[in-house]
N, C-alpha and C positions, 0 to 999 in steps of 0.2 A: 504493499499499499504506500502511495505517496506520503512522504514524511510530513508535508504541510497539510494534507488531508487528515492524517492521523492526529496531528496537533489539534486541528480544528474540532475534531470529534471529542477529544478529551476535554477541550475547553468548554464545549457545549455542555457535556455531562456534568463537569465540576461546577460550572456556573448554575446549572439546574438544581444541584443539590443544596445550593444555598437559599432555595425558595420553599424549604419545607417547614419552617417555623412560623407560627402565628404570634405576632407581638400584641402590644397594647392597642386596643381599638380595632383589633382585627387586621392590622397592617402586618406585612411580611417582615419577619425578622431574619436577617441572613447571618446572625452570629453563630459561631460554632463552639461548642463546649470544649474543654481541654481533653476530653476522652475521644473526641472525634465524632460524637454523636450530635446531631442537630435535634434540639429538644424544643418543646412548646409547653411553656409553663401555664398553669390554669390561670386565665385573666378573665375578668368580667367581659361578657359579650363575645368571647373567643372560644370557650369550651362549654358545651352544652347548649344548643341553641333553641331551647323550648322542649316541652314534653313530646313533641311529635318528631323530633330529629331522627329517631331510630325508625320511623315508619314512612317518611316522605319518599318521594321518588329520587332516583339516583341523580346527583348533581355533578356535572362535568368538572374535573379537577379537585374533587372534594371527597375525602373518605369521612363518613359519619355513621353514627349508630347509637345504640343504647346498650347498657349493660344492667341486668337484673339478676337477682337471686333465684333460686328454684321456685320460690313462692311468687315470683313476679314483682317483687319490691326493687326500686332502683338502688343501684350500688354506687355511692359517691366515693370518689378518689381512686377508682381503679385505673390502672395505667395501660394504655392502648398504644401499641408501637406499630408504626407503618414502616416496615423494613424494605429499604431500597435494595432490590435484588441485583442491581448492577454494580454498585459500589459498596464495598464491604464497610460495616459499621458506620453507615450513613442513614440514620433513621429519623423519622419524625416521631416525637413522643408527646402524648397529651394525656391529661387526666379528666375523668368524667366529672360533671357538675353534680349539684344536689339531685337533680332529676334522673341521674344515671346516663345522661347523653354526653356526646363528645363530637367534635368537629375538627378536622385538620386538612390543610390544603396539599395535594398531591399533583399539582399541574406541571409535572415534569415528564419528559418523554422516556420513561422507564416503567418497568413493573414493580408493584409493591405486594407484600404479604403482610396481613394484619394479625397480630397477636394481642393478648391482653392478660394482665395478671392483677390480682388483688392482694394487698398485704394487711393483715390484722394482727394485733397483739391479743393474746388468748391465753389465760392462766399463766401469765408471766413469760410466755414464749412468743416470738414473732414468727408468723407464718406467711410465706408468700406462695400463692396458689394460682396456677394456670386457669384460664377461663374457657369455656367451651364456645367455639364460634358457630354461628348458624350456617356460615359458608366459609370454608378453608382455602378456597381457591385464590391464587394470585390474581391481581387486576392491573390494568394499564392506567397509570397515573392520570393522564388527561381525561380518561373516561370516567373517572371517580367510581365509587362504590359504597354500598351500605353493608356494614358487618356489625351485627348484633351479637353480643356475648352473654352466656348464662354462667353464673357461679354454681357449678355442680360439685357436690362433695364426693360423688362416686360415679362410676361409668368409665367406659374406654376412651381414651383420647384419640382424636383423628390422626395425630401425626405418628402413630405407632410407637409411642414412648410410654406405653403402660396405661395406668388408670389415674383418675383424678384423686381417689382415695389413697391412704397410707397402707403400710403393711405392719401386721402384728406377727412378729417372728419368734421362734423358740428353740431352745436346745433342750432335748429330752434325755434324761438319764435312761439308758435303755435296760438297766437291771431291774429284776423284780425280786424284792426281798423274800418272797415266798416260793420262788421257783428260780434257783441259781442257773438253771439251763435255759430259761426263757430270754428272749430278746424282744424289747418293746418296739413296735413299728410306729414311727412318727406320723404316718398317714392315718392311723387309727385314733389319733387325738382329735377331740371335739373341744373348740374354744367357745366360750359363752361370754358375750360382752353386753353389759348394761350401761347406758350413758349415765354418768355422774354429773348431771347439769346439762345445760344447753351445749349444742355443738358450736363449732367455730363460727358459724354464720347466724347464730342465735336461735336456730331451730331446735325443737326437743329431741330429735333423733329417734331411733328405735333399737330394741334389743336385737342382738345378733347372735346366732349359735350355728356354727358350721364345722364341718370336718375339715382338717388341715389339709394342704396339699404342698407340694414342692415347687419351688420357683427359683430364679436366678440368684436370690439372696438367701435361700435357705428354706425351712419348713414353716408354715404358718398360713395366715389369711392375707389375701390381697384386697385392694380396693374397699378399705374400711373408711367411712367418713372421719374427717379429722375432728377429734373431740377427746374428752377425758372419760375413761370407762372403768367400771368394776369388772374384773376378769377372773373367771374360774375356768377349770379345764378337767377333762376326764379322758381315760383311755379304755374304750370299749365299756364304758359305764362306771369304771373304777375311778374315783375322784383322785385327782393329782394335786400335789402340793405346788404352789407357784411362787416365784420371786422375780424381781427385776434382775436383768442380766448383769448390771453393775454392782450387785451385792445385795445384802440384806438377808433376812431370815425367811424361810419358806413359811407360807401361810396357806389358808384355804382359799383366799382370794387376794388380789392385789388392786389398787387404784392406780392407773397410770395414764399419762398423755404422751403424745407423740414427740419425739425429738428429731432435730434436723440431721440428715445424712449429708445433703447438699441442698442448695436452693431448690425448693419445690419437691424435695423427696423427704418423706417423714416415716419413722419407723418407731414401733414399740418393740423392745427386746425382753424376752422372758426366758427363765429356766424352769423346767418342769421335772418332777420326780414322784414316784409312788411314796406314800408314807413309809417310814422305816419302822414304825412300831404298831 
């Protein structure tokens, strides 16, 4: 390719990236953060353009939509990212308003992919959780798009990265005090979880009782809504003693919440054993 033509293409792309931010009064902000991400702070008149922003027709050069929880209530402060798929780490970032709506300009000749997260502090721990899109397809910036998101506490993610819920994992002592020749099978363990208060989104949650399975992180349950639970376990109907993986005494039940493994990934780690007496 002619060097002058290549230079011109790069200049167009780079100048276009400076048009992703919305500043005060809805004007374009071409400032770039120190991390290389182009962000749009929440300002009056720029984020959340009324309660119908998530249901209007597509507007050219604009990404907009609404974020709600599973009960349909608006989620304020969710972070929506319009990821520029041409230039690495060159994104438009916006937060939802009190009505759960957001709006960000994408009038650049590239494609974008929209994602969203919500961060909440719950029982002394901060959780950042991915939100479920109603449409996960990339879109052309000049064409604009509507992308609504739902705060789901469980269910399979569309990106193939697992589930919205966390994992409850355990290590089972395989010995049976009453039968030295026996070897306990961890897939015959049943875990029973009862919410100890509201879940992370404020909903009451529901009791869970399921047989354990094996996954890439070990044995246990997948896709458990983030919350705090009273947990008991049994092996083919025989009650097991339970304790947290990081220590403590065995008991008939434990009360535990999820801890972060990495951003957006949360586990409860347990140890299980048959009673010794």
